[in-house]
N, C-alpha and C positions, 0 to 999 in steps of 0.2 A: 456100107460103114465109109467112111471119106478114109481114104489113104494117108498117110504120114506125108505123100509126095507131095498131095492137093490140100494138105491141111495148114495150120499155122505151128504146127511144131519146129519149135527149134528157129524161127525166123524173127522170132523178137524176144530183147533183153529188157531186165529191170535194170536200168545203169542210176539211178537215183533216188534218193529216198529221204523223208522228211517227218518230224514229229512232234507237236507242240508238246507242252505242259499237259499232264491230263488231270482228273480230277474236279476238285473246285479251282475256276479259274474264274473267277469275278472282271468283270470291266473288259470281255473280252467275246467281242459276238462270232459267231460259228463264221462269219467271215473273214472277221481278222485273224481266228484262230486256222482257219484253210488257207489264208495267205501267207500265216508263218510258218506252217509246214510245208508248204508249196518252195517257198523261197530256197528251206534246206534241202529239197530235192532238188532243185534248180541246180543251186551250187554242188552239191553232192556228184552229179552228173556231169561236173566241168561246164556247164552248158549257162549261156545267158538269157534272159528271159524274152528275147528276140528270137532266140532259136526254139521257144514251142510254137507249132503250130496248130495241135489239138487239144482239147480242154476236155476230160471227162469227168463231171460231181455227181454225188449223191445231192437227196433232198434233205433240208435241215428243216427239224420243228419250231427251232426257235429262231430262222431266220425269215425276213418277210420276201424274201425274193424266189418268186416260181421260177425264175430264169438263173438260178445258182451259179449256173460255169457260165455264164455271159455276164453277171454283175464281178463274180471274181477276176473274169479276165479284165474286166473296165477296172477293179481296186489294183490289179499287180501292172496295169499299162502295157496289156499284150493285146494283139487281135488277132486271134485262131482262125482260121479256115477249116476247122473240123469242132464242132463243139455239141453236147448235150448232157442234160442233166436227168439222168436215169432213176427211175424209179421202182424196184420190185422187193419194197421191203428190205429185212436185211440179207437178203442174198445181192443187192445191188453191190456190195463192195466187190464181191467175184465175176459179176458179169460185167462189170467195167474192165476190167483187166483181159478177157474176152472180145469184147467189142473194141478195145483199143487195139487190140494185136491185130486182129482183123483189118480194123481200118490203116494200118502200119502198113499189115502184107498186100492189103489191095490197093496200095497209092494215094489213100485218102488224106493222110497226115503223114509226118518225119518224125515228130516229136511230140507224144500223149502223152498229157496231166493228167495223171488219175489222182482225185483228192476227194475228201471227205471229212468235214467238219462240222460240229454242233457245239448248241453250251445247254445242254437238258437239264444240269445240276444248277446252274446260276442264272438261266437265262429265260428258265419258265417259273411260274408260280406250279404250286402241286393243281390247282383248278386246270391251269393250262396243258400242264402236263398229261393229266387224266382224260383231257379233253381230246388232244392229240391221239391217245392210244386208242381211247374207245370211238373216235371217228374211222378208225382203219378198218375196224368190222363192218359187216354190213347192216343198215339201220332200219331195214324193214323186216329183216329174219331172223337176226342174230340179235342184235342190242334189245330189243323188246323182252329179250328173255335173258338177260345178264349176263352176257359173253365177252367180256374182254379180253384183252389177249392175254394176261393171266392165266384166265379161266381156261382159255384155249387149251394152252400149254398144258394145265394142271389135270385136263382132260385126257389126253394122252398117256401121261404120266400113271392115272390111275388104269387106264387099261394097260398098261404095259407090266404094272403089278399082278394085274387080274390075272393077264395072262401066262405071264411068266414066273412068276413068283418074286419078283423085284423088290427089295425091302427100302423102306426109306434112309435105311442105314448105309444102303450100298449108295444111296442117291448120293448122302451125306460126304461120303466118302470122296464124291468128285470135288466138293466143295472144297473141304480138305486139303487135298492134291494142288488146286489152283492157288490156293493161299499160299504153299509152301512155295511154290513157282513164284510168286510175286514177290514174297519177300527175298529173292534172288535178282530181283529187277528196281534198278535203278529208276523210281519215278512212279513206279505201281503206286494205285492210289487208296489198297488196304493190304497190308502188311503182318499185321497183326496176328500170332498164328492162333487157329483155331482148330477143336477137335471133334470129330463126330457127335460128342453129345454136347457139345456148343451148337452145332447144325441143328438138332431135335428139339433142345432147349430155348431156340429164337424164338420169335412170335410167330403166329400161324399169318401166312397173306391167304393162301387160298390152298386148301387142302388137295394133295400131301405137301405143299410147298410152303415152308417156313422162309422165313428173311434169307437166310444164309444160304438157302435152294436156289436165289433169286440173283439175278447180275445187278450190276452197281446200276447207278444214275450219274453221268460223268459229263463233263464237258473234255473237249480233245480232237485234236483233227492228225490225220496223216494223209502221206503225200507219195506218190510214185511217177517216174518220169521213165517212158516206154522208149524205144529208139529199134531200127529194124538192128539183126545181129551184126549185118555188115557197118553200118556205120557204129555200135558199140566196140567193134575194133578198130575202127578208124578214129576214134576216139582214145583209144589206149585206155579203154576201163578195164583196173585191172580183174574184178570178179565180177564181172557183167552175171545176172542171173535169168535162166530163158526161161519162156513160157512153154511148156512141153506139151502140155495137155488142157485141154477145157471143154466143159457138159453143164447144159442148163435142164430143169424138167420143172416143167408147173402143171400140178397135179388138180386143183381145184381152187375156188374162190371163197365156197363157203363151207365152213366146218364138216356140216352134216354131210357133204358131199364127198369127203376124204375118203378115197378110197379103200385105206386102211388106217387106223388108230396106231398103228404101233410101226408100219413099213411105209417110208416115205418115197419121195421125188428124188433123195438122196441117192437111192439104188442106181436110177437111169444116168443121173448128173454124173456121180463118179466112174461109172462104168464107161463110159465115152468120156470123158477125162485120161483115164487109164488106157483105154485102147488107144486113144490118141497118142500119147505119151510112149505107148511100148512098155509099159510098166504095169504092176498090181501094187495092190494094199501091201501086200506083204513085204515090198521092194522100200517103202518108205520109210527114211530114217528120222524123220521130223512131223509133224502134223499141227496145223490151226485149225481146230474144230468148232463151230458155233456153239456156245455155251451159255443162252441167254437163261436156261434150268439146268439144275444139277440130270435132271431128267433127259431133256435135250441132248446132250450130251453122251449120255449113254446109248439113247436110240442111235446117234450118229454113228457111233463105233461102231455098230451091228451094221448099219445100213452102207459105211463108209467100206466094210468088208474087213477090219479088224479082227472081230470075230462074230460067230454066230450068232443070228437071229435067236434074242432070248437070254444072251450071256454076256449082256452089256454089264448089268450089275457084279456078279461075282470079278469080271476082267478088271473094272475099277477097283471093286474091294480088295483085288489082289494086288493092286499097284503097278500094273501092265503098263500104265499111262504116264508113267514117271521113270528118271533115269534108271537104267538097270532093268527097266520094264521093255516089253516088245515094243512098245511107241511113244516116245515123250510126246505129249499131248500139251498146247497152251504153255510151253515154257515162260512165259512172259506174265502168267498167269489167269489168262483169259478177261471173258467179260465178267466173272466171278468176282475177279479180284483184282485185274489190271486197271481197267476201266470199260465203259459201254456209254458209247454217245450217240445212242439210235443209230439209223442205217450205218453210218461209218465204221461202225464197230466191229465188224471183222477187217477192217483195212489194218487195225493192229495187230491182230494174226497174220496178216500177210509182214506187215512191218518186224515182226519175229520170226517169223520163217525166213525171209531173204536177210536177215542178220544171222541165223543159225547156218545159213547155206554158205555165206560170205564168211563165216566160221569168225566172228568178232563178239561173242557174247560173255566171254569172260567164266566167272562162275558159274554160267547156267549153261555153257557149251555141250551142244551131244557132239560126240566126239566122231571125225567126219563124216559129217551130214553133207551130202551130194544131194539128195532126193527128199524131197518136201510136198505135202498135197495143204491145201486150204480150202473147208467148204464155209459155207456163209448159206444162210435159211431165212425165210420171214413168210410172215401172216401165215402164222399156224400151219406151218411146214407146206405152206401152197407153192412157195417158192424155193428151188434148191439151186446152187450152184456150187460150181468144183473146179479148182484149177490146180494143176501139178508143176513144180518149180522144180529146176535142177539147175547143176552148175557146168561147165563145159566139161566136165567128166561122164558128164550123163548124157550129152546129145547122143 
């Protein structure tokens, strides 16, 4: 195992954050949304565009640019010497932080812009959106049998219900809590209160998931500036947020080769991240957990160590994931209620956790938060990445 001394622990800090409008943002391309968030993040860091020498982006479904990081740099008028467009589905958001931190620690860049944006809601027709989702599954062994993305996740939910007695009502409770959190968050896409009965009465999408069990479709972007811990101090950043741990795990490409339908690579990615950070799940005070479906959130709470395997349903139903519970999760409302713009979706979780650690969340602030974890996943649980963040007090 990598020692703290040899790892990226505490060597890199997030010093700037930016967020575009989310929800339906007509007339704004993924490039424009990403540029909006990027300029905010650069300003927030007290830097200029010329100070950015690294750019890491996620892929955008509604963009024609295969080299999105290069296109964004051109659009912003910067010439980075380190650049990449990463693609490991929903886990991409978290992998960009680990990759960016490693690049800075290894001397490849001094200031890395991490950014993702997409316009899934207003930039794609329903047919194109469906095509972009279905093309992410194997065309030879999966699609002939009708396995688009939603069905992939639904299969795991069914197995969890069968193996552990998890109920639709427990899944629904996750959607209700995420909506409560979104109601506290300015700019969230959906803030109208909902009940468990509302979730269970919403239209069926793919059993056991109903419409309100499913994440939103959104436009939006988020961006971050990463620099070395030494440079953060030199810049006089008031509240740098340090990357304390990072871990990834890739278990399969095809659903039928998933080692387990109820235990995922999040177990290993979080183990690595916690070990590097020198903390455990019980130390975390706030969490951003990928919630593309309600059942996904339930399973991730287990695999990240917040409760035992099979206990995620009662853990959620007992409101342990909100204020006053064991771990406030997705205090902005998550993908289920704040916004979900494809691969950049988990960047919204990072934005929220950074704000929580900065202590600037107002009515939704978690008291005295100085340690947080963000987990992102994708491709039917095939890709998992975990990042532990902390304030200077957590170093």
